[in-house]
C-alpha positions in Angstrom: 0.0 0.0 -0.2 1.4 3.6 -0.8 0.7 6.3 1.1 1.3 9.9 -0.3 1.7 12.7 2.6 1.4 16.3 3.0 4.4 17.4 5.4 5.0 21.2 6.2 7.1 21.9 3.2 6.8 19.1 0.7 5.0 16.0 -0.3 6.6 12.7 0.2 5.3 8.9 0.1 5.8 5.5 1.6 4.9 2.3 1.3 3.5 -0.4 3.6 3.6 -3.9 2.8 0.8 -6.0 4.3 1.4 -9.5 5.8 -1.7 -11.4 5.8 -0.3 -14.6 7.3 0.8 -12.4 9.9 -2.2 -11.1 11.4 -5.1 -11.8 8.7 -7.8 -10.0 10.9 -6.0 -6.8 11.0 -4.6 -7.0 7.4 -8.2 -7.5 6.1 -9.5 -4.4 7.8 -6.6 -2.1 6.6 -7.0 -3.0 3.1 -10.5 -2.6 2.9 -9.5 1.0 4.9 -7.6 1.6 2.0 -9.4 0.5 -0.7 -12.7 2.4 0.5 -10.3 5.8 0.9 -11.3 6.1 4.5 -7.2 6.9 5.1 -7.7 9.7 2.5 -7.3 13.6 4.4 -6.3 12.0 7.6 -4.2 13.6 9.7 -1.0 12.6 11.6 -2.5 13.2 14.9 -0.2 11.7 16.9 3.7 11.7 16.9 5.6 10.8 19.5 9.5 11.0 18.4 11.2 7.4 19.1 8.0 6.2 20.1 4.7 6.1 17.2 3.4 8.3 14.9 -0.5 7.0 14.6 -3.6 7.8 12.1 -6.3 6.7 11.2 -9.5 9.1 12.7 -11.1 10.5 9.7 -11.8 14.3 9.7 -14.7 14.2 8.3 -16.9 12.7 11.4 -19.8 11.5 9.3 -17.2 9.0 7.8 -15.5 8.1 10.9 -19.4 7.1 12.6 -19.5 5.1 9.9 -16.8 2.9 10.1 -17.1 2.8 14.3 -20.8 1.1 13.6 -18.9 -1.6 12.0 -17.4 -2.6 15.4 -14.5 -3.6 16.7 -12.1 -5.9 15.2 -11.6 -9.6 17.2 -8.1 -10.1 18.5 -5.6 -11.8 16.6 -4.9 -15.9 18.6 -3.0 -18.1 17.4 -0.6 -16.6 14.9 2.4 -18.7 14.1 5.4 -16.1 14.5 4.0 -13.1 14.9 5.8 -9.8 14.1 6.9 -8.0 17.0 6.5 -4.0 17.2 9.9 -3.3 15.7 11.0 0.0 14.0 9.1 0.2 10.8 6.0 -1.9 11.6 2.6 -1.0 11.9 -0.3 -2.4 13.8 -4.0 -1.2 14.9 -3.6 1.1 18.0 -5.8 -0.7 21.1 -6.5 0.3 24.7 -7.5 -3.6 25.3 -8.9 -6.6 24.1 -11.2 -6.2 21.5 -10.8 -2.4 21.1 -9.3 -2.5 17.8 -11.2 -0.1 15.4 -9.6 2.4 12.5 -6.6 4.0 14.1 -3.1 2.3 13.2 0.5 3.4 14.4 4.0 3.0 12.9 6.8 2.2 15.0 9.7 4.6 15.2 11.9 2.3 17.0 11.4 -1.0 18.4 8.5 -1.1 20.9 8.5 -4.8 21.9 6.2 -3.9 25.3 3.2 -3.0 22.8 3.4 -6.9 21.9 1.8 -8.3 25.4 -0.8 -5.2 25.3 -2.6 -7.0 21.8 -1.3 -4.6 19.2 -0.5 -7.0 16.5 1.9 -5.9 14.0 0.5 -6.9 10.4 2.6 -5.2 8.3 6.1 -3.0 7.4 7.4 0.2 5.9 9.4 -1.2 2.9 10.0 2.3 1.6 9.9 5.9 2.6 10.6 5.4 6.4 12.4 8.9 6.1 9.0 10.3 5.1 7.1 8.6 8.3 10.3 10.4 10.5 9.4 13.9 8.5 5.6 14.2 9.6 5.4 17.1 12.0 5.9 16.3 15.6 5.3 19.3 17.4 1.7 18.7 18.7 2.8 15.4 19.9 0.0 14.0 22.1 -2.0 17.4 22.4 -4.6 16.8 19.6 -7.5 14.9 21.3 -9.2 11.9 19.8 -12.9 12.7 21.6 -12.8 16.0 19.7 -11.4 15.0 16.4 -14.7 12.5 16.6 -16.8 15.4 17.4 -15.9 18.2 15.4 -13.6 16.7 12.8 -11.2 18.7 10.4 -12.6 22.2 11.3 -10.7 21.1 14.9 -8.1 20.2 13.6 -7.3 23.0 11.1 -7.9 25.6 13.8 -6.0 24.3 16.9 -3.2 22.2 14.7 -2.6 24.0 11.2 0.6 22.2 10.8 -0.4 18.7 11.3 0.8 16.5 8.0 -1.8 14.8 6.2 -2.5 11.5 4.2 -3.3 13.1 0.9 -4.4 9.2 -0.4 -3.9 5.8 0.1 -3.7 3.0 -2.5 -3.3 -0.7 -3.1 -0.8 -1.0 -5.3 -0.2 -4.2 -5.7 -1.3 -8.0 -4.4 0.7 -10.8 -3.6 -0.4 -13.9 -1.8 
């Protein structure tokens, strides 16, 4: 999957290889989000240097509610040889069992403690990690997820004008 990104002063892109055998439930949901255009226009609303960059709350709150209504993903179970949360891997964010929805994060560093919290890596950045490292990080964790859900892009644009955004995401190849 290739992501085209608007940074502060330029555009860039990064590519993720989705590894369905590593986490089939997460991989299927992620690809569905990509092909539906869900990530188009999404901000990188949580950027913690040395830890993670997070996205997956749509600034169109109607669209976000539609996806929320689909419910959370089941937890992955019995995965042989799972990937751990190392630099460049992507996983769904979770706050506990059965809470994965639309938010994903890419690990900026090796974050093995996330493995025991149910955050199963389902893919890896294979090109463009430098672009992800250039995402604006000055707001860190200040954008509030509840306000993104309630007010969408109007909140983000008015309160956090320097955020980096996904212009579009597209599936570029499918390999079994």
